[in-house]
Structure formats: C-alpha cells, structure tokens
N, C-alpha and C positions, 0 to 999 in steps of 0.2 A: 194131897198132891204127892206125898212120899211114894205112893205106889207108882205113879207115873215117872218120877225121877229114877226110881230103882230099875224100872224096865226100859230106861232110855227114851221115854216118850216126852220128857220135859227136860229142858236144858241139855239136850243131846247135841253132839258135834261142836260144842264150844271149844275154844283153844285154851289149853292149860298154860298158865303163866306161873312159873316157879323160880326161874333164874333170877338171882339178885340183880343182875344187870338190867334185865327186862322190867323187873319191878321198879327199879330206880328210874328208868326211862318213862314208865307209865306214870309215876308220881310227878315227874317234871312236866309231862304233857297235861296231866290232870290239874296241876297247879296253874299252868298256862291258860287252860280253857275255863276252868271253873273256880279257881282259887281254893282248891281242896286237895287233900292227899289221903292215902289209905295207909293204915298200919299193918295191913295184911301182907304176908310174904308168899302167899299161895292162893291163887284165885283163877277163875275162868272168864274169858271174854267172848262176846259175839262178834259179828262182822264189823260193828262200829266201835268195838273196844269197850262196850258197856259190860260190866260184870255184875251179876245178880248178888254175889257175895259183898261187893263193895257197895252196891245199892242198899243192902240191909245194914251194913256198917254205918253208912252216912244217913240212913233213914230217908233216902231220897231216890226213888226208882227212876226219876227223870234228871239225874245229875248230869247227864250228857245230852239232855233234850229239853232245855228250859222252855216252858210254855207249850211244849209238844209241837213246835213248829219248825224251827231251824235246828235240825239234828246235828250235833257235833260228833266227831269221831276221833279215835286214837288208833293208829295202825302201828303195831309192833312187829308184824310179819305179814307177808302177802298171803300166808296160809289162812288168814282170817276170811278170805273170800269164800271159803267153803262153809263157814259158820252161818247159823241162822241170825235173824235180827229179832231181838227181844223188845217187848213193850212197844209194839208197832203202832204208830199213829197215822201213817200213810202207807198204802199198799205199794207205792212205787219206790219207797226208800231203799229197800234191800237191793232191788234190781239196779238202781242208780249206783249204789256203792260198789256192787260187784262189777258192773261194767267199767266203772272208773278204775278199780284195781286191776282188772284184766287188761284194759287199754294202756295202762302205765306200769305194767308189772315189772319190767326190767328196771325202770327208774326207781320205783318204790322199793324194789329189792335192794338196790344200792343204797338208797337213803336210810332204810331201816337197819342196815348193817351196823350203823353207828349211832342212830338216834331214832326217836319215835316221830312219826308224822302225825301232826294234829291238824284238824280241819273242821269244816262246817258245810252243811248243805244249805246254801243261802237262797232266800227268795225275798220279795219285796214286802212281805208281811212278817212282822216280828211277834205279833200276838193276835189271835183270832177273837174278835169281839162279837161278830155276827156271822151267820152262814154265808152271807154275801161275800165275805172276805175270801172264802175258799176258791171262788172263781178267779181270784187274782193270782193264784198259785200256778201260773202257767209255765214258768221257766225256773228251773233249779240250777244254780251255779255252785260248783264245788271250789272252795278256797282251801288250800292246804299248803303246809310247809313243815319242815322239821322244827322242833322246839328251838333249836339253835339258829333258825333262820337261814338254812343252807340255800334254799331257792331264792330268797330275797337277796342274799349276798352274791349268788351266782349272777343274778340280773345286774347287780351293781358292778361286778367284775366284768361282765360282758360290755357294759357301758364304758368302763375304764379302758378296756382293750380297744374299743372303737375309737375313743379319744386318742389313745396312744398311736393308733395307726393313721389317723386322719389329721390331727393337729400338727402344725408345722414345728413347734418347739417342744413337743411332748417328750422327745428323747432327752431333753435337759431338765424335765420336771421331776426332780428327785422325790417329791412328796407323792406324786401320782404313781411313780414306780414302786415306792415303798408300800403304798396302799394296795397295789396290785399283788405284790408278793405276799403280804399278810393275808389278804382275802383268799388267794389261791391255795394257801395252806389248809383252808377249811373247805373249799369247794372243789379243788382239783383243777385240771386244765379244761376250762369250759369251751375252749376253741376246738379241742379234739373230742371231748365228751360233754356236749352241752347238757346241762341238767334242767330239763323243763318237763312239766306235766302237760299232757294234751287231753283233748276231749273232756272238758270240764263243765260244759253247759248241756243241760238235758231238758227236753220238753216234757211236761207233765200234762197229759191230755185227759184221759179218762182214769179215774182213780177212786179208791175207797179211803175214807178217813174215820178215825175213831171219835173225832170231835162231834159235839152236838148230838150225842146219842147214837152215832154211826150213820154215815151217809155214803151212798154210791153215786158218784157224779159222772155223767156221760155227756159232756157238752160238745164233744168232738164227733158226733154221729149225724147221719142224715135226719134222724128224728131224735133230737137231744132230750134228755130227761134226767131228773134226780130222784133217787129212791131213798127215803129217809126212814131209818129204823126208830128214831126217837120222835120228838114232836116235829110236825111238819111246818116249816117256815112259810110264811105267806108272801114274803118279798124276795125270794130267791130269783135272780134274773136268768131263768132258764125256762124253756117253753112249757115243759110238763114237770110237775112235782108230785110224786106218789108216796103213799105209806103202805106198809104190808097188808093192810085191810083191802087195798084196791088190787086184788089179784087179777082181775080181768084186764085192767089197764096196764099192769106190769107185763102180763102175758102178751098183750098187743105190742107193747114197746119192744120186747125181746124178739117177737116174730117180725115186726116191721123192719128191724135192723139186722135180721138174719143172724142173731147172736146165739141161738140154741138149736139143738137137734134132738130128736127122740133117741133114747138109748137103743131101742130095737132097730133103728135105722143105721146105727154105727156099723161100719164094716170092720171085720177082723176082730170082733169082740164077742164074748159069750154073753149075749144080752140076758138070756134066761138065768145064768148064774148071778149076774148083777142084780136083777129083779128079785131073785130068791133071797139074796143077802139083805137087801133092803127090807123085805118082808120079815126076815129073821130079827132084824133090829127093832122093828115095830112090835114083834112078839115079845122080845126081851123087855122092852119098855113097859108093856102091859103087865108082864109077869113080875117085874121088879116092883111095880106099884102094889102088886098083890102080896109082896113079901116072900116070893118063892125063891128058893136056892137055885142059882143058875150055874153052879159049878159043874164043869165037865159035860156040857150039853153037846149031843151029836145031832145028826139030821132027824133021826126018829124022835128024839126028845123034843125037838122044835115042833115037829108035826103034832106031837101029843099036847104040848103046851098050847098050840094054836087051836086045837080041837076043844081042849078043856076050858079055855078062856076066850072063846069066840065072842062072847058078849062084851068083853073088855077091849077087843081089838079095835083100833081106830078105823074110820072109813077109808083112810089112805091104804090100809092093808088090803081091803077088799078090792079096791081099784087096781092095785098092783097085781093081785091074784088073778083078776080078769085078763090083764095084759100077759101074765105068765102062761095062763091056759091057752091064750091065742098063739103065743110064740112057740109053745112046746107041743100042744095037743090039737092045734087047729080049731080051737073053740071059737065062739062068736066074737067078732071084733068089737071091743068095748068103746062106747061113746063117752070119752072123758073130756069134759070142757074145762076151761081154765079156773072155774070156781070149785072144781072137785078137789078134795084134799090130796089126792094122789098125783095131781097134775105136775107139780114142780119136782116130785120124786122121779118122774118118768123122763126127765130131761137131763142133758149135759150140754156144756158150751160147744158151739160150733168152732171150727178151726179158723179163728180170726185173731188179729193182734190183741183183742180183748178177752181171750179165752180164759186166762187165769182169774181175771176180775169177775167174769160172768159165773164161773164155777164157784167163786167165793160168795157171790150173791145167792146162787142156788142153794148153797150149803145153809145159808141163813133162812131161806124160804122153805127148806125141808129139814127142820131141826132134829128130827128123830133118826137121822142117818149119821151116826157119830163118825163113821169112817170118812165120809166125804167132808164132814166138818173138820176133822183132825187134819186131813191132807190140805184142804183148801182155805181154812180159816181158823188157824190155831188159837188166835186171841179169843174168838168166840167159844172154841172148844174148852179151853181152860176155864173160862168164865162159867160155862154151862155145866161142866163136869162137877163143880162143887155143889150143885143143887140136886144131883141125882141120888137115888136110893143106893145104899151100899152094894146090894147085889149087882146092880147095873154098872156101877163103877168098876167092880172086880171083873165082870164079864168083858166090858169094853176094853179095859187095860190089857187083859189076857189076850183078847182077840187081836188087838193092834200089835202087840208084841210078837204074837205067833204068826199072823197072816201078813202084816204090813212091814214090820221092821226087817224081816229076813230078805225082802226083795222090794225095796221102795220103788225103784225105777220100773220094775215089772208091774207092780200094782197100779202105779199112776198111769202107765201106758194102757193097761187093760181097762181102766175106768174112764180115763179122760184123753187118751192119746188119739191120734188121727193117722195112724200108719195105714198104708194101702193094703187091701186084701190081695195077696199075690195069687190067690186061686182064680181070680177073675170072675168069681160067682158072687152075686148079691145074696146075702142071707135073707133079706126082705125086699120085696118089690117097692121101689120108691114111688112108682105110679099108684100102687095100692094105698100107700101111706098118704100120699097127697090127696087121694080121692076120698078115703073113708077114715083116715087115722085121727086119733084124738088130738094130735098136735095141730091139725088144721081147724080144730073145733073151738077156737077162741070165741067165747060168747059175745054176740053183738049187743051193744047197748046204745 
C-alpha cells in the first residue's frame, strides 16, 4: 500500500491537524465520545474526524464507529467536508455528513472557532445481528454539539429568555438573571444570533453496506431487490435476493428499474476509448499473471501483449473487442447476453438518483477494471489490490496517478457523467440499440 500512499491514491485529501489547539480540542472530543485520547501531536483526519494514524496508535480502526453502525464524528473545521470517508460501512455516510456540514456551514464555522463539534449518525439499530436489521435503517438523525455543550446551553438560554419575557415577576428573579448572564458568556446573544443546527434528519433509502459480506439493498424501487456479495440470507424481507452467480436475474433487475445504460449509448463520451481501456486492463491482468514486466507500456505494446497472450485473455476481452469493432469499424453487431462475461463491463449507471450506488455495484460485477473500482468502490479496490501480482500493482498505480489524479472531475465525467451532447447528433442510434443491441438481450429463464 506504500505505493498508493506515495502517489496520493490512498489517504489523499485528508485534513492535516498539527496545531496544539486543534490537537487539544480533538482529544477533548475523543475523550467525550470514546473515552480515549491520542498522544500524537501531528495527524490527519477524514470528513468524520477519523485519523488512520490514531487508529493505528489505538489499535482500533473503528474507534469512531463502534459496531460499524452509528458513526461518530469530530469536526475541527468545516474544511473536512472536502475529505473522503475512510473505513466505510455504509455508502450513504459520507453524503450525509457532507450535506450536514454544507447546510450548517456558517453555524459550524462559528462553533469550531472555539471548540470541536462532536456528534453521531444515529439510527434505531445499535448493533446488527442479522441482515434483517439492515432494513430498519431507514432514517439517520445527526446529533451534534460542541464538547462544551454550546448548543445545549443555547437552548437553555433561549428558554430562560422566554421565561424572562413572559413571566410576570421575572424582572425580580435575581437567580434567573444571573444564570442568563453566565450562560450568555458561553453562547453569545441567542436572540440576535440563534445557535441552532438545521437539516439533521436524512432518509437512507437504497444503499450498500460492508456488513454480512457486502450487500446492495434497493428496497425503494418499483422492483425491489437485494444483491448479496457474501452468503445469501434466506429470511431477508425483500422481494428478490440475488448473489453474484445469478447474473441473468441481476441484469433483469437493473433493466426493469432502468438503472443502467450501455457505454456506447452514452452521449458526449468517447465510447471506443473507454472500451479500449477496459480491454487494456484485461490484457494487463493476463500479462501480470504470466509474470511479464508491464513498465512503460504504450498502445503498440498493448496490442503485442494481446496477440502474444491471446490464449490467456478472458472471454470478457473478446466480447468487448466485438463491441469495439462495431463501434469503430462497422463490424457485425455482437449478441452479448447477460450471462456473457463482458456484459457488465459494457454498462454504466443511468442518470438516476441511484447512479453512484449502481456504478459501485457494476465495479464489483466487473472486477478486472481497476479504474472503475478505484473511482466507484475504493473499499473494494484497496482490498483487491493486495492480492494482485506485483507488475499489475505497479501498472495500475502508475496509470491512476498519471491518467486519473491529474483530472479527477474530467475522468469521472467522461466515464460516468451524463452531460448533454451539445452537437445535437447521436453517436449511436438508440433505435438500433433497442432493436438489436446486447443490452436488450437479457436471457429469458
């Protein structure tokens, strides 16, 4: 993993904490939440305030996420909103935290000027015992306050102010007045500058979880389903439950809910280039298994490798090659059904609210495309990376540093974006695709 860290592909964009004041605030918040402190004076934190260095020091990668369910967080600065979320257990957690910070940015900026804000993503389940419990995680509520209780005291002060204004003898209540003065020293004037956090309740509809071997839950669709990467539970209360071996059923589910589209159907993208890069990754995988040095490969080297190791190339490569010939040379239209190994490599998520979740699922169903896996499912990428041959590790790290890191937004837009094609011309006839394309060819069972 050192190679990934050095190239900024792991633990990138974390917030550096080195100020003694911020370290002291962090320790107060950590003691408040977990009953622990760190002896480190220099570390990095993610959007939730989790630090990989502190995790190593405490020998606890879940020190802010007990049982992996109710994620706790420590905010030292609103700049944490730009950081990633590490040790992800639910695909929705980072989006919820970021939206919470952005919706309350002015208030949080003021609060973190003098103290750390500590909180928790709370739901009705404190520990997952069975997969059935996952479907109870429908609503996430954020509870947050400064370690010194500024928000709690502001509520108390607001209540005292209301009493002072409405009770008949409040002007003569010296105790009430003294308490108001003391509390206002900590909270400021809550009548002119009310200190309240808003938008703290979030719906968690369709999501991925790392629990139980990894599960994609889509209960909030016209045709609901769960896709289980680990052992498939028998008692999950959802209409359909699939595992990765059920490719045809998964393909039907994606198509029935209009969750995917073929890469060559996408407007405003270079479909041929995307297909070619996927084929290159498949070539690299086969060459790495053969122990071939992959340093400094160019396009002609890739063609040579593909020719010399054609017998090692997976069937998915040949399916993508047929698509590429059709897209570039007008070759015969390939008939690729959902049980073909190339099928999920040829798709991307449609432009729906579930786009990121579907791209995450496709990355897991097409595991030999490390670029998509890195962009869409980093937890899976880091886990899979450790099992690769050394030449493949070096090639993929160099490729991502060279081709992706320099223009992340552009790369994501080219691969997964849905920007309109301003030329007004379709690259591929949608009528042709609907009539003869492989994406309409989900095998009937």
